[in-house]
C-alpha positions as CSV (number, residue, x, y, z in Angstrom):
1,M,0.0,0.0,0.1
2,E,2.8,2.4,1.1
3,N,4.6,1.8,-2.3
4,Q,1.4,2.4,-4.4
5,L,0.9,5.7,-2.5
6,A,4.4,6.8,-3.0
7,K,3.8,6.0,-6.6
8,S,0.6,8.1,-6.8
9,I,2.2,11.1,-5.2
10,E,5.2,11.1,-7.3
11,E,5.3,13.8,-10.0
12,Q,5.1,12.9,-13.7
13,T,7.1,14.7,-16.2
14,F,4.0,15.9,-18.2
15,Q,1.3,16.0,-15.6
16,Y,1.1,19.8,-15.4
17,Q,0.6,20.3,-19.1
18,D,-3.0,20.7,-18.9
19,S,-3.1,23.3,-16.2
20,L,-0.4,25.7,-17.6
21,P,-1.7,29.3,-18.4
22,P,-2.2,30.2,-21.9
23,L,0.6,32.5,-23.7
24,P,-0.8,36.0,-23.0
25,V,-0.9,38.9,-25.6
26,P,0.9,41.9,-24.2
27,S,-0.9,45.3,-24.3
28,L,-0.4,47.2,-27.6
29,E,0.6,50.4,-25.9
30,E,3.2,48.7,-23.6
31,S,4.8,46.9,-26.6
32,L,5.0,49.9,-28.8
33,K,6.6,51.9,-26.0
34,K,9.2,49.2,-25.5
35,Y,9.9,48.9,-29.0
36,L,10.4,52.7,-29.4
37,E,12.9,52.7,-26.4
38,S,14.8,49.8,-28.0
39,V,15.6,51.7,-31.3
40,K,16.9,54.8,-29.7
41,P,20.5,53.6,-29.6
42,F,20.4,53.3,-33.3
43,A,18.7,56.5,-34.4
44,N,19.8,60.2,-34.5
45,G,17.1,62.8,-33.4
46,E,15.5,63.3,-36.7
47,E,15.3,59.5,-37.4
48,Y,13.9,58.9,-33.9
49,K,11.2,61.6,-34.4
50,K,10.1,59.9,-37.8
51,T,9.9,56.5,-36.1
52,E,7.7,58.0,-33.3
53,E,5.5,59.3,-35.9
54,I,5.1,56.0,-37.7
55,V,4.5,54.1,-34.3
56,Q,1.8,56.8,-33.2
57,K,0.1,56.3,-36.6
58,F,0.3,52.5,-36.4
59,K,-1.2,52.6,-32.7
60,N,-4.1,54.7,-33.6
61,G,-4.7,53.1,-36.9
62,I,-4.0,49.5,-38.4
63,G,-2.2,48.4,-35.4
64,E,-5.2,48.4,-33.0
65,K,-7.2,46.4,-35.8
66,L,-4.4,44.0,-36.0
67,H,-4.2,43.7,-32.1
68,Q,-7.9,43.0,-31.8
69,K,-7.6,40.1,-34.4
70,L,-4.7,38.7,-32.4
71,L,-6.6,38.8,-29.2
72,E,-9.3,36.8,-31.0
73,R,-6.9,34.3,-32.3
74,A,-5.4,33.9,-28.5
75,K,-8.9,33.2,-27.3
76,A,-9.0,30.2,-29.7
77,K,-5.6,29.0,-29.0
78,R,-3.6,28.1,-25.9
79,N,-0.5,29.3,-27.6
80,W,-1.3,32.0,-30.3
81,L,2.5,32.0,-31.1
82,E,3.4,28.3,-31.3
83,E,2.4,27.4,-35.1
84,W,3.6,30.8,-36.2
85,W,6.8,30.6,-34.7
86,L,7.7,27.1,-35.8
87,N,6.9,28.2,-39.4
88,V,8.4,31.4,-39.5
89,A,11.5,30.7,-37.5
90,Y,12.3,27.3,-38.8
91,L,10.1,25.4,-41.2
92,D,9.7,28.2,-43.9
93,V,13.4,28.9,-43.9
94,R,15.0,27.7,-47.1
95,I,18.9,28.1,-46.5
96,P,20.6,25.0,-45.4
97,S,19.6,24.4,-41.9
98,Q,22.2,22.0,-40.8
99,L,24.9,24.6,-40.6
100,N,22.7,27.7,-40.2
101,V,20.0,26.5,-37.9
102,N,21.2,23.5,-35.9
103,F,23.0,24.1,-32.6
104,A,25.9,21.8,-31.4
105,G,28.1,21.3,-28.2
106,P,30.4,19.1,-26.7
107,C,29.7,16.5,-23.7
108,P,31.8,17.8,-20.9
109,H,33.2,14.4,-19.9
110,F,36.7,15.2,-21.3
111,E,37.1,17.7,-18.4
112,H,37.1,14.8,-15.7
113,C,36.7,11.0,-16.4
114,W,37.5,11.0,-20.2
115,P,40.4,13.1,-21.2
116,P,40.9,12.8,-25.1
117,K,42.8,9.4,-25.7
118,E,42.8,7.5,-29.0
119,G,41.2,4.2,-29.2
120,T,38.4,4.8,-26.6
121,Q,35.8,5.7,-29.2
122,L,33.8,2.6,-29.1
123,E,33.9,1.7,-25.4
124,R,33.2,5.3,-24.1
125,G,30.5,5.3,-26.8
126,S,28.7,2.3,-25.4
127,I,28.7,3.7,-21.9
128,I,27.5,7.2,-23.0
129,L,24.8,5.6,-25.1
130,W,23.7,3.4,-22.4
131,H,23.1,6.5,-20.1
132,I,21.3,8.5,-22.8
133,L,19.1,5.3,-23.2
134,N,18.4,5.3,-19.5
135,Y,17.3,9.0,-19.7
136,W,14.8,7.9,-22.6
137,Q,13.4,5.1,-20.2
138,L,12.8,8.0,-17.6
139,L,11.2,10.1,-20.3
140,I,8.8,7.4,-21.6
141,T,7.9,6.4,-17.9
142,E,7.5,10.2,-17.0
143,K,10.1,10.0,-14.3
144,V,12.3,13.2,-15.6
145,P,11.6,15.7,-12.8
146,V,9.2,18.7,-13.8
147,H,11.2,22.0,-14.1
148,K,10.0,24.5,-11.7
149,V,10.9,28.1,-10.7
150,G,10.1,28.0,-6.9
151,N,6.8,26.1,-7.0
152,T,5.7,27.0,-10.4
153,P,5.9,24.2,-13.0
154,L,7.4,25.0,-16.3
155,D,6.3,23.8,-19.7
156,M,7.9,20.2,-20.4
157,N,6.5,19.7,-24.0
158,Q,9.8,20.3,-25.6
159,F,11.0,17.1,-24.0
160,R,8.6,15.2,-26.0
161,M,10.6,16.3,-29.1
162,L,14.0,15.0,-27.9
163,F,13.7,11.5,-29.1
164,S,12.2,9.8,-32.3
165,T,11.8,13.2,-34.0
166,C,12.8,14.5,-37.4
167,K,12.3,17.4,-39.8
168,I,11.0,16.5,-43.2
169,P,12.0,18.8,-46.1
170,G,9.1,20.3,-48.1
171,V,9.3,22.3,-51.4
172,T,8.1,25.5,-49.7
173,R,7.8,24.5,-46.2
174,D,9.3,21.7,-43.8
175,S,7.4,19.6,-41.6
176,I,8.3,17.8,-38.3
177,V,7.2,14.1,-37.4
178,N,7.4,13.0,-33.8
179,Y,7.1,9.2,-33.1
180,F,7.6,9.6,-29.4
181,R,4.8,8.2,-26.8
182,T,5.1,7.9,-23.1
183,E,4.3,4.3,-21.9
184,T,0.8,5.3,-21.2
185,E,0.2,6.6,-24.6
186,G,1.3,3.6,-26.5
187,F,4.3,2.3,-28.5
188,S,7.5,4.4,-29.0
189,P,10.2,3.3,-31.5
190,V,12.9,1.3,-29.8
191,H,15.8,1.4,-32.5
192,I,18.8,3.8,-33.0
193,V,20.5,4.5,-36.4
194,V,24.4,4.4,-36.5
195,L,26.3,6.4,-39.2
196,C,29.9,5.4,-40.3
197,R,31.8,6.1,-43.4
198,G,28.9,7.0,-45.5
199,R,26.9,4.0,-44.4
200,L,23.7,3.6,-42.0
201,F,22.9,0.8,-39.6
202,A,20.1,0.3,-37.3
203,F,19.4,-1.9,-34.4
204,D,17.0,-2.3,-31.4
205,I,18.1,-1.1,-28.0
206,M,15.5,-3.1,-26.0
207,H,16.0,-6.9,-25.9
208,E,13.6,-9.3,-24.2
209,G,12.1,-6.2,-22.3
210,S,15.2,-4.7,-21.0
211,L,17.6,-2.2,-22.3
212,V,20.9,-3.6,-24.0
213,T,23.8,-3.2,-21.6
214,P,27.0,-1.3,-22.5
215,P,28.9,-4.4,-23.4
216,E,26.0,-5.5,-25.9
217,L,26.2,-1.9,-27.2
218,L,30.0,-2.1,-27.7
219,R,29.4,-5.3,-29.6
220,Q,27.1,-3.6,-31.9
221,L,29.3,-0.5,-32.4
222,T,32.3,-2.5,-33.0
223,Y,30.5,-4.6,-35.8
224,V,29.5,-1.4,-37.6
225,Y,32.9,0.1,-37.2
226,K,34.9,-2.9,-38.4
227,K,32.5,-3.5,-41.2
228,C,32.9,0.2,-42.6
229,H,36.7,0.1,-42.0
230,S,37.2,-3.1,-43.9
231,E,34.8,-2.3,-46.8
232,P,34.3,0.5,-49.2
233,R,32.7,3.7,-48.0
234,G,28.9,4.2,-48.6
235,P,27.2,6.8,-51.0
236,G,26.6,9.1,-47.9
237,V,23.1,9.8,-48.5
238,A,22.9,11.6,-45.3
239,A,25.0,14.6,-46.8
240,L,21.7,15.5,-48.7
241,T,20.2,16.9,-45.3
242,T,23.0,19.6,-45.4
243,E,21.4,21.0,-48.7
244,E,19.3,24.0,-49.3
245,R,15.9,23.0,-48.1
246,T,13.9,23.0,-51.4
247,R,16.9,21.2,-53.2
248,W,16.9,18.4,-50.5
249,A,13.1,18.1,-50.8
250,K,13.4,17.5,-54.6
251,A,16.2,15.2,-54.1
252,R,14.1,13.3,-51.5
253,E,11.2,12.9,-53.7
254,H,13.5,11.6,-56.4
255,L,15.0,9.0,-54.0
256,I,11.6,7.7,-53.0
257,S,10.6,7.6,-56.7
258,L,13.5,5.3,-57.4
259,D,12.3,2.5,-55.0
260,P,9.5,2.3,-52.4
261,E,12.0,0.7,-50.1
262,N,13.8,4.0,-49.8
263,L,10.7,5.5,-48.1
264,A,10.7,2.8,-45.5
265,L,14.5,3.4,-44.8
266,L,13.9,7.1,-44.5
267,E,11.2,6.3,-42.0
268,K,13.4,4.3,-40.2
269,I,15.8,6.9,-39.8
270,Q,13.1,9.5,-38.9
271,S,11.7,7.3,-36.2
272,S,14.7,6.3,-34.7
273,L,15.5,7.4,-31.0
274,L,18.6,9.1,-32.2
275,V,21.4,9.0,-34.8
276,Y,24.7,8.0,-33.5
277,S,27.7,9.1,-35.6
278,L,31.1,7.3,-35.7
279,E,33.4,10.2,-36.9
280,D,37.0,9.8,-38.2
281,G,38.2,13.1,-36.7
282,C,39.9,13.7,-33.4
283,P,39.5,17.4,-32.4
284,Y,41.7,19.1,-30.0
285,V,40.1,20.0,-26.8
286,T,40.9,21.3,-23.3
287,P,38.8,22.7,-20.2
288,E,40.0,26.1,-21.5
289,D,39.7,25.8,-25.3
290,Y,36.6,24.5,-27.0
291,S,37.3,26.2,-30.5
292,E,38.2,23.1,-32.4
293,V,35.7,20.7,-30.9
294,L,32.9,23.0,-31.7
295,E,34.0,23.6,-35.2
296,K,34.0,19.8,-35.9
297,L,30.6,19.3,-34.2
298,L,29.0,22.0,-36.4
299,V,31.0,21.3,-39.5
300,G,32.1,17.8,-39.3
301,D,31.5,14.8,-41.8
302,P,28.1,15.4,-43.6
303,T,28.0,11.8,-44.6
304,V,27.7,10.6,-41.0
305,R,25.1,12.9,-39.4
306,W,21.5,13.4,-40.3
307,G,21.1,17.1,-40.1
308,D,17.2,17.0,-39.7
309,K,17.3,14.6,-36.6
310,S,16.4,16.3,-33.2
311,Y,19.4,14.3,-31.9
312,N,22.7,13.5,-33.4
313,M,25.2,12.0,-30.9
314,I,28.6,12.3,-32.3
315,S,31.8,10.4,-31.4
316,F,35.4,11.0,-32.3
317,T,38.3,8.7,-32.4
318,N,39.9,10.3,-29.3
319,G,36.9,9.4,-27.2
320,V,35.6,13.0,-27.3
321,F,31.8,13.2,-27.9
322,G,29.1,16.0,-28.7
323,T,25.8,16.6,-30.1
324,N,24.2,18.3,-33.2
325,C,20.5,19.1,-33.1
326,D,18.0,20.4,-35.4
327,H,16.7,23.6,-33.6
328,A,13.1,23.5,-34.9
329,P,11.5,20.9,-32.3
330,F,13.2,22.3,-29.2
331,D,15.4,24.6,-27.8
332,A,18.9,24.1,-26.2
333,M,17.9,23.9,-22.6
334,V,16.5,20.3,-23.5
335,M,19.8,19.1,-24.7
336,V,21.5,20.7,-21.7
337,N,19.4,19.0,-19.4
338,V,20.1,15.4,-21.1
339,G,24.0,16.4,-21.2
340,Y,24.0,17.2,-17.5
341,Y,22.0,14.1,-16.6
342,V,24.8,11.8,-18.4
343,D,27.7,13.8,-17.2
344,E,26.6,13.1,-13.7
345,K,26.2,9.4,-14.3
346,I,29.7,9.3,-15.8
347,L,31.2,11.0,-12.9
348,E,29.3,8.8,-10.5
349,T,30.7,5.6,-12.0
350,E,34.1,7.3,-12.9
351,G,33.4,6.5,-16.7
352,R,33.3,2.8,-16.2
353,W,30.6,0.1,-16.6
354,K,30.4,-1.7,-13.3
355,G,27.7,-4.2,-14.3
356,S,27.6,-7.6,-15.9
357,E,29.9,-8.3,-18.8
358,K,27.7,-11.1,-20.1
359,E,26.2,-10.5,-23.4
360,R,23.0,-11.9,-24.8
361,A,22.3,-13.1,-28.3
362,I,21.2,-9.9,-29.7
363,P,20.6,-9.7,-33.4
364,L,23.5,-7.6,-35.3
365,P,22.8,-4.3,-36.8
366,E,20.8,-4.2,-40.1
367,E,22.4,-2.1,-42.8
368,L,20.1,0.6,-44.4
369,V,21.0,0.4,-48.2
370,F,19.4,2.9,-50.4
371,T,18.7,2.4,-54.1
372,V,20.5,5.5,-55.6
373,D,21.3,6.6,-59.2
374,E,23.5,9.1,-60.8
375,K,21.3,11.9,-60.1
376,I,21.4,11.1,-56.3
377,L,25.1,10.6,-56.5
378,N,25.5,14.1,-58.2
379,D,23.2,15.7,-55.7
380,I,25.3,14.2,-52.8
381,N,28.5,15.6,-54.2
382,Q,27.1,19.0,-54.8
383,A,25.7,19.0,-51.1
384,K,29.2,18.0,-49.8
385,V,30.8,20.7,-52.1
386,Q,28.4,23.4,-50.7
387,Y,28.7,22.5,-47.1
388,F,32.3,22.4,-46.8
389,K,32.5,25.7,-48.8
390,E,30.1,27.3,-46.3
391,G,31.5,25.5,-43.4
392,S,35.2,26.6,-44.1
393,D,34.0,30.2,-43.9
394,L,33.1,29.8,-40.1
395,Q,35.3,31.2,-37.5
396,I,34.8,29.8,-33.8
397,A,36.4,31.2,-30.7
398,S,35.6,29.3,-27.6
399,Y,37.4,29.7,-24.4
400,A,37.0,29.7,-20.6
401,F,37.6,32.9,-18.6
402,T,38.9,31.5,-15.4
403,S,39.8,34.7,-13.3
404,F,36.5,34.4,-11.5
405,G,32.9,33.3,-12.2
406,K,29.5,33.5,-10.7
407,R,30.7,33.3,-7.0
408,L,32.2,36.6,-7.3
409,T,29.6,38.5,-9.3
410,K,26.9,37.2,-6.9
411,K,29.1,38.6,-4.0
412,K,29.1,42.0,-5.8
413,M,25.1,41.7,-6.1
414,L,25.3,41.6,-9.8
415,H,23.4,39.1,-11.9
416,P,26.1,36.8,-13.8
417,D,23.9,36.7,-17.1
418,T,23.6,40.5,-17.1
419,F,27.3,40.8,-16.3
420,I,28.1,38.8,-19.4
421,Q,25.5,40.6,-21.7
422,L,26.8,44.2,-20.6
423,A,30.6,42.9,-21.2
424,L,29.5,42.0,-24.6
425,Q,27.9,45.3,-25.3
426,L,31.1,47.0,-24.2
427,A,33.5,44.8,-26.0
428,Y,31.3,45.2,-29.3
429,Y,31.3,49.0,-28.7
430,R,35.1,49.1,-28.3
431,L,35.7,46.8,-31.5
432,H,33.3,48.4,-33.8
433,G,32.7,52.0,-32.2
434,R,29.1,51.7,-32.3
435,P,26.1,50.1,-30.6
436,G,25.4,46.3,-31.6
437,C,21.6,45.4,-31.8
438,C,21.4,42.2,-29.7
439,Y,19.0,39.3,-29.3
440,E,19.3,37.4,-26.1
441,T,17.0,34.4,-25.4
442,A,14.3,34.6,-22.6
443,M,12.2,31.7,-21.8
444,T,8.5,31.8,-21.7
445,R,8.1,28.3,-20.5
446,Y,5.7,29.6,-17.6
447,F,3.1,29.3,-20.3
448,Y,1.5,26.4,-22.3
449,H,4.1,25.3,-25.0
450,G,6.1,28.5,-24.4
451,R,9.4,28.6,-25.8
452,T,11.3,31.9,-26.3
453,E,11.0,35.8,-26.2
454,T,13.5,38.4,-27.4
455,V,15.5,40.5,-24.8
456,R,17.1,43.3,-26.6
457,S,20.2,43.9,-24.4
458,C,21.4,46.9,-26.4
459,T,19.7,49.4,-24.3
460,V,20.1,53.3,-24.0
461,E,21.5,52.7,-20.3
462,A,23.9,50.1,-21.8
463,I,25.2,52.5,-24.5
464,N,25.5,55.4,-22.0
465,W,27.5,53.3,-19.8
466,C,29.7,52.0,-23.0
467,Q,30.3,55.8,-23.9
468,S,31.2,56.7,-20.2
469,M,33.8,53.8,-20.2
470,Q,35.5,55.1,-23.3
471,D,35.5,58.7,-22.1
472,P,38.8,59.5,-20.4
473,S,37.1,62.4,-18.5
474,A,34.3,60.1,-16.8
475,S,35.0,59.3,-13.2
476,L,35.1,55.8,-11.9
477,V,31.9,56.7,-9.8
478,E,30.1,57.9,-12.9
479,Q,31.2,54.7,-14.7
480,R,29.9,52.6,-11.8
481,Q,26.5,54.5,-11.6
482,N,26.2,54.1,-15.3
483,M,27.0,50.4,-15.1
484,L,24.4,49.8,-12.3
485,K,21.6,51.7,-14.3
486,A,22.4,49.2,-17.3
487,F,22.2,46.3,-15.0
488,A,18.8,47.2,-13.5
489,K,17.3,47.9,-16.9
490,H,18.5,44.6,-18.2
491,D,17.3,42.7,-15.2
492,K,13.9,44.2,-15.6
493,M,13.7,43.4,-19.3
494,M,14.6,39.8,-18.6
495,K,11.8,39.6,-16.0
496,D,9.3,41.2,-18.4
497,C,10.2,39.0,-21.2
498,S,9.9,35.7,-19.3
499,T,6.5,36.7,-17.9
500,G,4.9,37.2,-21.3
501,K,5.4,41.1,-21.3
502,G,8.0,41.1,-24.1
503,F,7.4,42.8,-27.4
504,D,9.2,41.2,-30.2
505,R,6.9,38.0,-30.7
506,H,3.9,40.5,-30.3
507,L,5.1,42.7,-33.3
508,L,5.7,39.4,-35.2
509,G,2.2,38.3,-34.5
510,L,0.7,41.6,-35.8
511,L,2.8,41.4,-38.9
512,L,1.6,37.7,-39.4
513,I,-2.0,38.8,-39.1
514,A,-1.7,41.5,-41.6
515,K,-0.1,38.9,-44.0
516,E,-3.0,36.6,-43.5
517,E,-5.5,39.1,-44.1
518,G,-3.7,40.2,-47.3
519,L,-3.2,43.7,-46.0
520,P,-0.2,46.0,-47.0
521,L,2.8,45.9,-44.9
522,P,2.3,48.5,-42.3
523,D,5.1,51.3,-42.3
524,L,6.3,50.2,-39.0
525,Y,7.9,47.1,-40.4
526,T,9.3,48.9,-43.5
527,D,11.0,51.8,-41.5
528,P,14.7,51.4,-41.8
529,L,14.9,51.6,-37.8
530,F,12.9,48.4,-37.7
531,S,15.8,46.4,-39.3
532,R,18.5,48.5,-37.9
533,S,17.5,47.6,-34.4
534,G,17.4,43.9,-35.1
535,G,13.8,43.6,-36.3
536,G,13.0,40.9,-38.8
537,G,15.8,38.8,-37.8
538,N,18.6,41.4,-38.1
539,F,20.3,41.2,-34.9
540,V,24.0,41.7,-35.2
541,L,24.6,39.9,-31.8
542,S,22.6,36.8,-31.5
543,T,23.2,35.5,-27.9
544,S,22.1,32.9,-25.3
545,L,22.9,31.9,-21.9
546,V,23.4,28.1,-22.1
547,G,22.9,27.4,-18.5
548,Y,24.7,27.2,-15.2
549,L,25.8,23.6,-15.6
550,R,28.8,22.3,-17.4
551,V,27.3,22.2,-20.7
552,Q,28.4,24.5,-23.8
553,G,26.6,25.0,-27.2
554,V,27.0,27.2,-30.2
555,V,25.0,28.3,-33.3
556,V,26.2,30.6,-36.4
557,P,25.5,34.3,-36.6
558,M,22.0,35.5,-37.5
559,V,23.4,37.8,-40.0
560,H,26.5,37.9,-42.3
561,N,28.2,40.7,-40.5
562,G,27.2,39.7,-37.1
563,Y,28.3,37.3,-34.4
564,G,26.7,34.1,-32.5
565,F,27.6,34.3,-28.9
566,F,26.7,31.6,-26.4
567,Y,28.0,31.1,-22.8
568,H,27.6,29.1,-19.7
569,I,28.2,30.2,-16.1
570,R,30.0,28.3,-13.4
571,D,31.1,29.4,-9.8
572,D,34.7,29.8,-10.9
573,R,34.6,30.6,-14.6
574,F,32.7,31.9,-17.5
575,V,32.7,29.7,-20.7
576,V,31.9,31.5,-24.1
577,A,31.6,30.6,-27.7
578,C,31.8,33.2,-30.5
579,T,31.0,32.6,-34.1
580,A,31.5,34.8,-37.2
581,W,32.0,34.6,-40.8
582,K,35.6,34.9,-42.2
583,S,34.3,36.5,-45.5
584,C,33.0,39.5,-43.5
585,P,36.0,41.8,-43.2
586,E,34.6,43.7,-40.2
587,T,34.0,40.9,-37.9
588,D,36.4,38.9,-35.8
589,A,35.3,36.2,-33.3
590,E,38.9,36.0,-31.4
591,K,39.2,39.8,-31.0
592,L,35.7,40.0,-29.7
593,V,36.2,37.4,-27.1
594,Q,39.5,38.8,-26.0
595,L,37.7,42.3,-25.7
596,I,34.9,40.5,-23.7
597,F,37.5,39.0,-21.2
598,H,39.0,42.5,-20.8
599,S,35.5,43.7,-20.1
600,F,35.1,41.4,-17.3
601,H,38.2,42.7,-15.7
602,D,37.2,46.3,-16.0
603,M,33.6,45.6,-14.8
604,I,35.0,44.0,-11.6
605,H,37.4,46.9,-11.2
606,L,34.5,49.3,-11.1
607,T,32.9,47.3,-8.2
608,N,36.2,47.2,-6.3
609,A,36.6,51.0,-7.0
610,A,33.3,51.9,-5.2
611,H,35.0,53.4,-2.2
612,L,36.7,56.1,-4.5
């Protein structure tokens, strides 16, 4: 009886989904007021006055009508944004998504139990896979703890998208298929797909009702590895997933037309729990330098990852691991959560398997062999060429700042995330001599199916502070006061955005209503200040806090003359990763990171100089 009772009071991963509040629509007046404030750093007096007039006209005219229609939509949908966001941010995008949209990050095990060591790829791989599969079991039995802020549960829907999920290319719009089911909902697929040297293999991870063990997984991985290393390479059909979306959609249609079995193979990959990649590379990585491993995870061998899968687990010959994920179905916090869970398990067991070495008679992996023709082989070659060309243009600088971390900023009563955001503003201002419009991710998971909102970190207060830092006549007291004002402003914006009071998604909603109604584009959206301040996906700085755990990630910049900037925060360090395009003469990721580290010291100096 007691056991049953304990079971019934145990929270289930998805139990609060139905009671979460709907995503609110902010007030039009508030959103427009916040928008006007956000364009100030990028306008002279005359430009600002013109934008003010445009906003006023919008508010009293078409804006109010669009807002009313949005409110009607919000009455009918628990999340008025969800479908729109998925389409506009991800599924309608035509550029190659594997490099431009996916996020990637290394597993942190190299920092402790598993330093890089040749010859460990398969054995370590079997252990890491086993821990991931245990996490999958927790998820299907709804035993992954519900995320909460205080006692308030957060939306957990994105966790349904982690396993057995795949994007499918469409000629004008992609779609997402999700085969994941909890135990109470029905059958969930139980196979994974392993990619090695342009070939694909599948095997089940359950045998006679229980998970396969690390020794059994090692046998399966070894079989694939030996087969691929003693026989010719495969055609590398996976490389097609790196293509421009419409081109990939047409190639996929052609592939299916060649042989109906090809569709069955594609569905096998789509429904797999995850794709496991055996790479031939061995990237350099240390706890202080992540640059090369991030580059190899983002731009590795295109024939051994399925760019559209929500979860590609990548292994290198030196026993270093990482992930590459399609961003459409979920945000990085899902992967951070899994990554941290696995890392904790590896630490607990010192990176070893301590269970039985006995192996059951499990069927060997089955090879997935596509029927291909000259056209498909040409498409694969073309995909590889464009992928490596674009990939070689990417610059990644990722290092640990180890002079101090969260412990010190908290002691100084400064929020560590805001600390890093303001350091970035100062570094960009010093490097480029002007303000940098900036997108920082805020999470809106207090609400049903909530994902993200934009915090525009480049505020009037931040720029006033940057200017005072560059002004030789400004006193330390003045610089410090300006810095604290910038902190207060950023902290308030983050709180507003997380509680449904941001304005970027609201403005997007109004724009999409206008488009759906076939109305002309309101002046607000064609005003040069709209895009100059970042609107319409034009943020020069695209940034996100990856979290407070040992997990790091990276994404490419949003615009050609911009930077991607991602960081995680620990007690004793800040780990940052910055991306830029080499073909842009004005950006330099290495220089920006060095200036950010310099800013960290300058900011702490201001707090130390408080007594002056």
